[in-house]
Each structure stands twice: as C-alpha cells, then as structure tokens.
C-alpha positions as a printed NumPy array, in Angstrom:
array([[  0.03 ,  -0.033,   0.104],
       [  1.141,   3.274,  -1.095],
       [  0.548,   6.534,   0.931],
       [ -1.698,   7.728,  -1.965],
       [ -3.912,   4.894,  -1.39 ],
       [ -4.313,   5.211,   2.527],
       [ -6.597,   8.24 ,   2.418],
       [-10.161,   6.427,   2.703],
       [ -8.464,   3.48 ,   4.118],
       [-11.205,   0.96 ,   5.853],
       [ -9.86 ,   0.306,   9.226],
       [-11.577,  -1.92 ,  11.931],
       [-10.328,  -0.847,  15.34 ],
       [-10.976,  -3.235,  18.299],
       [-10.735,  -1.864,  21.722],
       [-12.577,  -2.715,  24.942],
       [-11.911,   0.993,  26.521],
       [-14.898,   3.228,  25.356],
       [-12.83 ,   6.459,  25.822],
       [ -9.782,   4.829,  23.988],
       [-12.31 ,   3.661,  21.189],
       [-13.703,   7.348,  20.877],
       [-10.246,   8.871,  20.808],
       [ -9.018,   6.436,  18.311],
       [-11.915,   6.874,  16.207],
       [-11.464,  10.781,  16.119],
       [ -7.648,  10.207,  15.324],
       [ -8.213,   7.77 ,  12.475],
       [-11.182,   9.311,  10.978],
       [-10.788,  13.099,  11.477],
       [ -6.733,  13.268,  11.505],
       [ -6.022,  10.417,   9.373],
       [ -8.81 ,  10.379,   6.8  ],
       [ -9.589,   6.512,   7.327],
       [-12.946,   4.999,   7.382],
       [-13.326,   3.349,  10.777],
       [-15.527,   0.696,  12.194],
       [-14.999,   0.184,  16.099],
       [-15.418,  -2.845,  17.851],
       [-15.628,  -3.481,  21.691],
       [-14.183,  -6.869,  21.336],
       [-13.119,  -9.735,  19.426],
       [-16.319, -11.606,  19.335],
       [-17.915,  -8.492,  17.728],
       [-15.387,  -8.095,  15.433],
       [-15.475, -11.619,  14.153],
       [-19.209, -10.949,  13.713],
       [-18.889,  -8.276,  11.418],
       [-15.336,  -8.835,   9.575],
       [-17.019, -10.827,   6.709],
       [-19.342,  -7.967,   5.625],
       [-16.871,  -5.33 ,   6.401],
       [-13.881,  -6.469,   4.751],
       [-11.415,  -4.258,   6.607],
       [ -8.232,  -3.225,   4.791],
       [ -6.484,  -2.888,   8.221],
       [ -6.956,  -4.055,  11.984],
       [ -6.023,  -2.025,  14.611],
       [ -6.119,  -4.639,  17.664],
       [ -5.849,  -3.95 ,  21.308],
       [ -3.752,  -6.655,  23.275],
       [ -5.189,  -6.711,  26.544],
       [ -9.306,  -6.932,  26.62 ],
       [-11.761,  -9.261,  28.546],
       [-12.861, -12.238,  26.933],
       [-10.692, -12.689,  23.541],
       [ -7.689, -10.981,  24.155],
       [ -5.894,  -9.583,  21.23 ],
       [ -3.519, -12.544,  20.144],
       [ -6.789, -14.627,  20.522],
       [ -8.675, -12.358,  18.578],
       [ -6.065, -11.976,  15.708],
       [ -5.76 , -15.977,  15.439],
       [ -9.524, -16.206,  14.888],
       [ -9.625, -13.304,  12.417],
       [ -6.866, -15.083,  10.458],
       [ -9.061, -18.118,  10.075],
       [-11.393, -15.641,   8.377],
       [-11.289, -15.981,   4.529],
       [-11.524, -12.302,   4.015],
       [ -8.943, -11.484,   6.249],
       [ -6.305, -13.194,   3.898],
       [ -3.394, -10.554,   3.863],
       [ -5.266,  -8.128,   5.727],
       [ -2.585,  -6.273,   7.805],
       [ -2.855,  -6.095,  11.787],
       [ -1.355,  -3.667,  14.135],
       [ -1.306,  -4.404,  17.934],
       [ -1.932,  -1.493,  20.216],
       [ -0.575,  -2.124,  23.865],
       [  0.761,  -0.345,  26.899],
       [  2.905,  -3.588,  27.463],
       [  6.11 ,  -2.726,  25.638],
       [  8.777,  -4.938,  27.054],
       [ 10.929,  -5.766,  23.863],
       [ 10.311,  -9.504,  24.281],
       [  6.416,  -8.874,  24.465],
       [  6.765,  -6.896,  21.129],
       [  8.836,  -9.791,  19.609],
       [  6.315, -12.152,  20.964],
       [  3.516, -10.264,  19.197],
       [  5.578,  -9.454,  15.803],
       [  6.293, -13.453,  15.685],
       [  2.452, -14.054,  15.7  ],
       [  2.242, -12.257,  12.13 ],
       [  1.132,  -8.613,  13.234],
       [  2.9  ,  -5.936,  11.135],
       [  3.526,  -3.688,  13.948],
       [  2.98 ,  -2.449,  17.681],
       [  1.786,   0.751,  18.54 ],
       [  2.103,   1.853,  22.391],
       [ -0.482,   3.111,  24.28 ],
       [ -1.257,   5.569,  25.369],
       [ -1.211,   7.   ,  21.842],
       [ -1.043,  10.647,  20.62 ],
       [ -4.131,  11.04 ,  18.55 ],
       [ -2.454,  13.424,  16.406],
       [  0.211,  11.001,  15.376],
       [ -1.612,   7.595,  15.528],
       [ -2.659,   7.845,  11.726],
       [  1.132,   8.917,  10.852],
       [  2.247,   5.626,  12.97 ],
       [ -0.012,   3.637,  10.909],
       [  1.208,   4.793,   7.717],
       [  4.829,   4.463,   8.787],
       [  4.231,   0.814,   9.636],
       [  2.279,   0.012,   6.397],
       [  5.16 ,   1.99 ,   4.57 ],
       [  7.63 ,  -0.676,   5.847],
       [  5.783,  -3.53 ,   4.231],
       [  6.509,  -5.295,   1.357],
       [  4.784,  -3.329,  -1.493],
       [  4.03 ,  -0.582,   0.9  ]])
C-alpha cells in the first residue's frame, strides 16, 4: 500500500475501553482520513468482519474475553482476512513482548497511550515498511 491509497483506508479498530475507542475514532477518521469501524471486543469483530472486509485491523492486546492475540488468531482464519495487515496497540512494551507479538504475524505494535495527532502517521509508517508499501 502506498501512501496515496491510504486516504479512505477501511480500518477496523478493536478496543474494549470506550474512551480509547472514541479517541482512536477521532484520530483515525478526522486526523487520518480513514474509514473507521469500531468494535468493543473480539467476538464483536468476528461477527462483522465478513461484511466489513477491512483493509487494516488495529487491535488492542489486553481485552476481557478474547484478548488481542486470541482475536488475531481467530481473524486470521476468516477468508476475507487473507493478507489483511493487523497492528497491535498495547501498554505492554517490553522488547520480548513486542517480539512475541510480531512473531504471531502482526505487522507492528503501537504503544498506548497513543498521541491522537500522530496515530494515523504511525500507522502509515508501519504500512510503508511492508513489502509493496
């Protein structure tokens, strides 16, 4: 994905905290120019992903019920998610934890709390490092 195609990018943001969801929506939609669909957890995301067909998933790591890694594994099984990039958001930023997340197949990890003014730029930077990015 090159930066010219990122405006209007369809992003599924999965975050259990309603305040963070609201901030992420503003940051992604108003600052980043992305299309945003919000979910409060993994089971909600799995229920809509087939119809939504997101181009990127922004996924909280620590959530009740299905956590981020469990949600990621379930999403990967969905046919419409083949090749869809996933970025984790987490406050847990120990190097070994980041390596573990990346080894699962996510393309990046964004630290929380994030800066709403730079979140879209962080996503663009991560996507730019991908093959074909």
